[in-house]
C-alpha angles and dihedrals in degrees: 000000000000124000089253092053091048091051091048092051091048091050092051092048089052090050091051095049093043091048091055091046088048089052092053095043092046089048088060090046094050090046089054091047089055098049110019099082091044093049089047091051090051094051104034120091090205107052091204085073093059093110095043093098090054091044090051087054091056091044089054088052092048094051094047103045095087097042089045093052093049093043090055091045089054101040105018138263097272095056091046095049092048092049090050092055091050090054087049091056091051093046094049090049091053094045090050091051090047092056094044092050094042089240106147095187093051087053089051091049092049090049090052090053089052087055091056088051090050092054091065099047091046085075093064089096093053091045089057091049092047094065100030122104113252093255092052099045099097091048092045090057091042095049093050089050087050087070084080089074088075088047090056089066102027101047100051091039091055089047090055093042094049097038093111099012091124094038136210084037113067128216098014092099091066090069090056085059090054091052090054094047093049091051091053090048092054089058093048093048091065087073094061114107112198118155113235110246122222110272114226100182133264094303091047127192132291128046125352112273092240090060092051097048091050092065112112088225091056093046093052093043096051098039090050093054092041097052096035091055093038098055091042090053093046093056099034092051092053095044098083089049093048094047093048088050089053092054100256119148123246091250090057091049090050091050092052090051088048092056089045094054090044088055090048096056107018094082090053090090088070107016091094090053091049089052091051092047104040103020129257095263093056090051089051090051090051088052092056091050090052092050090051088053089052091055092049092049093049092048094049097071148323101248120123089257091058093051093044096044093043094050092046091053089045091054093048091049091049092051094054094043097043098044090040092051093045091050092048094050092055088064093059101066140054122232093264090052100050099097095056096039094048089047093052091045094054095040091056090043096052093042087060093045091049091053091047094049094047092047094047097072094043093048092048094046095048104030109016140233094306092059091048090059096041090061088068094070102074102048094040093050090047091055091046092054092044093050093047090050090049090048093051100039096040102207097194103296110156092197095059112121 
């Protein structure tokens, strides 16, 4: 076997292991998406704070993205990923205790710790890209994200199975499931083989950060991922509250979230190939169209078909925008610049998601489900216009079709 063949086999093994770890981590995330707002509504005196625990999770992710990136640059991906899972176990235990004891603020704190845990595993996609050959990079990112297909089934099913596991208190059992999945992930991560890169300090090597972030390619990449993830979070977070308010049972809500998560990650098996065939910018434009369809479906009624169809389109739009943005951002930095650029990318991403999650409960409580969906229009239209301009003007993007 040649050196090239050995490297290719190692890259594919890493992708497989990281995809399984992604599946388990995303299962915990989709489980939290299903139950967090409902548990918050149960515990919070002010119902407008129902999504605060979920928002605190995203804030924890936002605050940890930069330290996590540099910690892994200094000590290696495997150590960082393992540490993140350990923090997840502690956070899930605290959140579980908060629900059992009726302590809303303990639940918020545990959710924040889960956000710190999320910041580490969000780098699985970059870890796969780091060791992939150039002609396999788009598919490496896409295949790791495809691990979320398992999460589409596993997360909501665990939510339903553990709904009253610690009866008479509802929802706490789901966090026991997260503890188990994080423990399994720690074991699997020991099979990852990612060479440790040379660490060049916090400022790193290469070009100044200001020069990198001013690139039109970087601006489009980051804003696409930011707004794509932000609008998805805004609507998805409010969906359990809206469905409960419309009289739907918890099992129906969990099923809608299940279809949504499946739509988020199912296309990942071929999104990388679509990018290679049609160009990343065209895939991003398709994502904005799908998100517009989601808004229209959600605004057209409150039947189960509206919630399901709207969330499926929302998931598809997220997939194209998020994988498209992630692929595009990998073209904006050199190897010695990746730690700082990936950190800035994810910091901006999770800042947007935090704001969206925190706003979701307040908008729904004060203005209703219609207002939640109307908020999508401005950021999605802005990305559509930006991508079309980028496609026409062609400011040096090698992935342009």
